[in-house]
C-alpha positions in Angstrom: -51.2 -37.0 -21.1 -49.8 -34.3 -18.7 -50.7 -36.5 -15.7 -48.5 -39.5 -17.2 -45.7 -36.9 -17.9 -46.0 -35.6 -14.5 -45.9 -38.9 -12.5 -43.2 -40.4 -14.7 -40.9 -37.5 -14.0 -41.6 -37.6 -10.1 -40.9 -41.3 -10.0 -37.7 -41.3 -12.1 -36.1 -38.1 -10.8 -37.2 -39.1 -7.1 -34.9 -42.2 -7.3 -32.0 -40.6 -9.3 -30.8 -38.9 -6.2 -29.6 -42.1 -4.7 -28.1 -43.3 -8.0 -26.0 -40.0 -7.9 -24.7 -41.0 -4.5 -23.2 -44.4 -6.0 -21.4 -42.3 -8.6 -19.3 -40.5 -5.9 -15.7 -41.3 -5.4 -14.9 -43.9 -8.2 -14.1 -41.2 -10.8 -13.8 -37.3 -10.9 -17.2 -35.6 -10.8 -16.8 -33.9 -14.2 -16.1 -37.3 -15.8 -19.0 -39.2 -14.2 -21.4 -36.4 -15.4 -19.7 -36.5 -18.9 -20.2 -40.1 -19.0 -23.8 -39.9 -18.1 -24.8 -37.4 -20.6 -22.5 -38.7 -23.3 -24.2 -42.1 -23.1 -27.6 -40.5 -23.0 -26.9 -38.5 -26.0 -25.8 -41.5 -27.9 -28.9 -43.4 -26.8 -31.3 -40.7 -27.7 -29.6 -40.0 -31.1 -29.7 -43.7 -32.1 -33.4 -43.8 -31.0 -34.2 -40.8 -33.1 -32.4 -42.2 -36.2 -34.2 -45.6 -35.7 -37.5 -43.5 -35.8 -36.4 -41.6 -38.9 -36.1 -38.4 -37.2 -33.5 -36.0 -38.4 -30.8 -34.9 -36.0 -30.2 -31.9 -38.2 -31.2 -28.5 -36.4 -30.8 -24.9 -37.3 -27.8 -22.8 -36.0 -30.4 -21.0 -33.7 -31.4 -24.3 -32.2 -27.7 -25.3 -31.9 -27.3 -22.3 -29.6 -30.3 -23.2 -27.6 -28.8 -26.7 -27.3 -25.5 -25.3 -26.3 -27.3 -23.2 -23.5 -29.1 -26.3 -22.4 -25.8 -28.1 -22.3 -24.3 -25.6 -20.1 -27.3 -25.1 -17.5 -29.2 -28.5 -17.6 -26.6 -31.0 -18.6 -23.2 -29.9 -17.1 -23.0 -27.1 -14.5 -26.0 -28.0 -12.3 -25.1 -31.5 -12.1 -21.6 -30.6 -11.2 -23.0 -28.7 -8.2 -25.4 -31.6 -7.3 -22.7 -34.3 -7.5 -20.2 -32.3 -5.5 -22.9 -31.5 -2.8 -23.5 -35.3 -2.4 -20.0 -35.5 -0.8 -21.2 -33.2 2.0 -25.0 -33.8 2.5 -27.4 -36.9 2.0 -28.9 -37.4 -1.2 -32.3 -36.9 0.2 -31.3 -33.5 1.4 -30.1 -32.6 -1.9 -33.5 -33.5 -3.4 -35.3 -31.2 -0.7 -33.0 -28.1 -1.9 -33.8 -28.9 -5.4 -37.5 -28.7 -4.6 -37.1 -24.9 -4.2 -36.9 -24.7 -8.1 -40.6 -23.3 -8.4 -39.4 -20.5 -6.1 -36.4 -19.8 -8.1 -38.5 -20.1 -11.3 -40.6 -17.4 -9.9 -37.5 -15.3 -9.2 -36.2 -15.7 -12.8 -39.6 -14.8 -14.1 -39.3 -11.5 -12.3 -35.5 -11.1 -13.3 -35.9 -12.0 -17.0 -39.5 -11.4 -17.8 -40.3 -8.7 -15.3 -43.2 -10.7 -14.0 -43.9 -9.5 -10.6 -44.5 -12.4 -8.3 -47.8 -12.3 -6.5 -48.4 -12.5 -2.8 -48.7 -16.3 -2.6 -45.3 -16.8 -4.3 -43.7 -14.3 -1.7 -45.4 -16.2 1.2 -44.3 -19.6 -0.1 -40.7 -18.4 -0.6 -40.4 -17.3 2.9 -41.8 -20.7 4.3 -39.6 -22.7 2.0 -36.5 -20.7 3.0 -37.4 -21.3 6.7 -37.8 -24.9 6.0 -34.3 -25.3 4.4 -32.8 -23.5 7.3 -34.6 -25.8 9.7 -33.2 -28.9 7.7 -29.7 -27.6 8.3 -30.3 -26.0 11.8 -27.8 -28.7 13.6 -25.1 -27.9 11.0 -25.7 -24.0 11.3 -25.4 -24.3 15.2 -22.4 -26.5 15.1 -18.8 -26.0 13.8 -15.8 -27.6 12.3 -16.6 -30.6 10.0 -20.3 -29.9 10.1 -19.5 -26.7 8.3 -19.0 -28.8 5.3 -22.8 -29.4 5.3 -23.2 -25.7 4.6 -21.1 -25.9 1.7 -23.1 -28.8 0.3 -26.2 -26.7 0.8 -24.5 -23.7 -1.1 -23.6 -26.1 -3.9 -27.0 -27.6 -4.1 -28.7 -24.1 -4.2 -26.4 -23.3 -7.1 -27.2 -26.4 -9.0 -30.9 -25.5 -8.5 -30.6 -22.2 -9.8 -28.9 -23.5 -12.9 -31.6 -25.9 -13.5 -34.1 -22.9 -13.1 -32.3 -21.0 -15.9 -32.4 -24.0 -18.1 -36.0 -24.2 -17.6 -36.5 -20.8 -19.0 -34.1 -21.5 -22.0 -36.1 -24.7 -22.8 -39.4 -22.8 -22.5 -38.4 -20.1 -24.8 -37.0 -22.5 -27.3 -40.1 -24.6 -27.4 -42.3 -21.5 -27.8 -40.2 -20.8 -30.9 -41.1 -24.4 -32.2 -37.7 -25.8 -31.3 -37.7 -29.6 -32.2 -37.4 -31.0 -28.5 -35.8 -34.3 -28.9 -33.1 -33.5 -31.4 -32.2 -30.3 -29.5 -32.0 -32.1 -26.2 -29.7 -34.9 -27.6 -27.5 -32.2 -29.0 -27.7 -30.3 -25.6 -26.7 -33.6 -23.8 -23.8 -34.0 -26.4 -22.5 -30.5 -25.7 -22.7 -30.7 -22.0 -20.9 -34.0 -22.0 -18.2 -32.5 -24.2 -17.6 -29.6 -22.2 -17.3 -31.7 -19.1 -14.8 -34.0 -20.8 -12.6 -30.9 -21.9 -12.9 -29.7 -18.3 -11.8 -33.0 -16.9 -8.8 -33.0 -19.1 -7.9 -29.3 -18.3 -8.0 -30.2 -14.6 -5.4 -32.8 -15.1 -7.5 -35.8 -14.3 -7.2 -39.1 -16.0 -9.9 -40.4 -18.4 -10.9 -43.8 -16.7 -14.0 -45.9 -16.5 -14.5 -47.5 -13.0 -15.5 -51.4 -13.4 -17.3 -51.3 -10.0 -20.8 -52.8 -10.5 -22.6 -50.2 -8.3 -20.9 -47.4 -10.4 -21.9 -49.0 -13.8 -25.3 -49.8 -12.9 -26.1 -46.4 -11.5 -24.5 -44.9 -14.7 -26.7 -46.7 -17.0 -29.9 -45.8 -14.7 -28.9 -42.2 -14.6 -28.2 -42.1 -18.5 -31.3 -44.2 -19.7 -33.9 -43.3 -17.2 -32.8 -40.1 -15.3 -31.7 -38.5 -18.6 -33.1 -39.9 -21.7 -36.5 -40.6 -20.5 -36.7 -38.3 -17.4 -35.5 -35.0 -19.0 -37.5 -35.5 -22.2 -40.7 -36.0 -20.1 -39.9 -33.1 -17.9 -39.0 -30.7 -20.9 -42.1 -31.9 -22.8 -44.0 -31.0 -19.7 -42.4 -27.7 -19.6 -43.5 -27.0 -23.2 -47.0 -28.0 -22.5 -47.9 -26.3 -19.2 -44.9 -23.9 -18.6 -41.8 -23.9 -16.3 -43.6 -22.7 -13.3 -46.4 -25.4 -13.3 -44.0 -28.0 -14.6 -41.6 -27.4 -11.6 -44.3 -28.5 -9.2 -43.1 -32.0 -9.8 -40.1 -31.1 -7.5 -42.6 -30.9 -4.6 -42.7 -34.7 -4.6 -39.2 -35.5 -5.2 -38.0 -35.2 -1.7 -40.6 -37.7 -0.4 -39.1 -40.4 -2.5 -35.6 -39.3 -2.2 -35.6 -39.0 1.5 -37.3 -42.4 2.0 -34.4 -44.0 -0.1 -31.8 -41.9 1.7 -33.1 -43.2 5.0 -33.1 -46.9 3.9 -29.8 -46.8 2.1 -27.7 -44.0 3.6 -28.8 -44.2 7.1 -30.3 -40.6 7.3 -31.3 -39.9 10.8 -34.4 -37.9 11.3 -34.6 -35.0 14.0 -37.4 -32.9 14.7 -36.0 -29.8 12.8 -35.5 -31.8 9.8 -39.0 -33.2 9.8 -40.5 -29.7 10.4 -38.1 -28.4 7.6 -39.4 -30.9 5.0 -43.2 -30.1 5.8 -42.5 -26.4 5.6 -40.4 -26.7 2.2 -43.5 -28.6 0.7 -46.0 -26.2 2.1 -44.0 -23.4 0.7 -44.1 -25.0 -2.7 -47.9 -25.6 -2.4 -48.5 -22.0 -1.6 -46.4 -20.9 -4.6 -48.8 -22.9 -6.8 -51.9 -21.9 -4.9 -52.5 -25.6 -4.3 -53.3 -25.0 -0.7 -56.0 -22.4 -1.5 -57.5 -24.9 -4.0 -57.8 -27.6 -1.1 -59.0 -25.2 1.3 -61.8 -24.1 -1.2 -62.7 -27.6 -1.9 -62.9 -28.5 1.7 -65.3 -25.5 2.4 -67.3 -26.5 -0.6 -67.4 -30.1 0.9 -68.5 -28.8 4.3 -71.3 -26.4 2.8 -72.6 -29.4 0.8 -72.8 -31.4 4.0 -74.5 -28.6 5.7 -77.0 -28.2 3.0 -77.6 -31.9 2.8 -78.3 -32.2 6.6 -80.7 -29.1 6.5 -82.7 -31.0 3.7 -83.1 -33.9 6.0 -84.4 -32.1 9.0 -88.1 -32.8 9.6 -90.4 -29.9 9.0 
């Protein structure tokens, strides 16, 4: 079951980054994100009602839902959407893959869990990888400085996502009903963004562009209703640190799509940077050590087998 949840999350969220790019420019960012989670909330609530699941939750769970709306279904995506103005969607996904490192940081900040050596090592490697990705922009000036602004926005969105992870994990440990609370969280996030849109003086409109509408439906149904619930269920089953390992594979899918559809051009610092970000995440989870131990065990078995076959 965990494996199905894991690969479903990777496939869905790996493709949503490109869909976000199709949402840029046709409407205010706050309104586009509001439409996404408002539609997702309606669809999820209808599905729950059809299944006979009550949407009624306790006041305490409404507070959790309100927190999720703030961190997972509004603020973080405002940052991600605005970042897509300045950097390709694939790079946005690479920044997002630093979520395991930020989860480790939040674990230390909120739970006083001291990060072990592999987390620190992986964090250093991952940060160096991100710096390599943006090396051309860091060394240049003028308009390319906007890419640095995009980097900062993406990092801010990833940190909000990490905070939302811990809120969901805490709520599920207290037996929060996942789907109803998630539906309310999406509704709260959408409502907050709608109010923000009006407060900013923006007009409430719905673009009729085909690409905008199709990407909105994909982001609402697959990226939000299905993607978020599979991920949050995974968080509840294996914890936020292990669940965030999904983010290691997001950039591979997202960068492939960015190359094909956005014309992202690869340079050697970018290639090395992506490899280092992935290696950093692998180190955080100790996956590299597991693979190395398996390789050593495999070699030892080969040696033992060959020694048995030698004539006496």
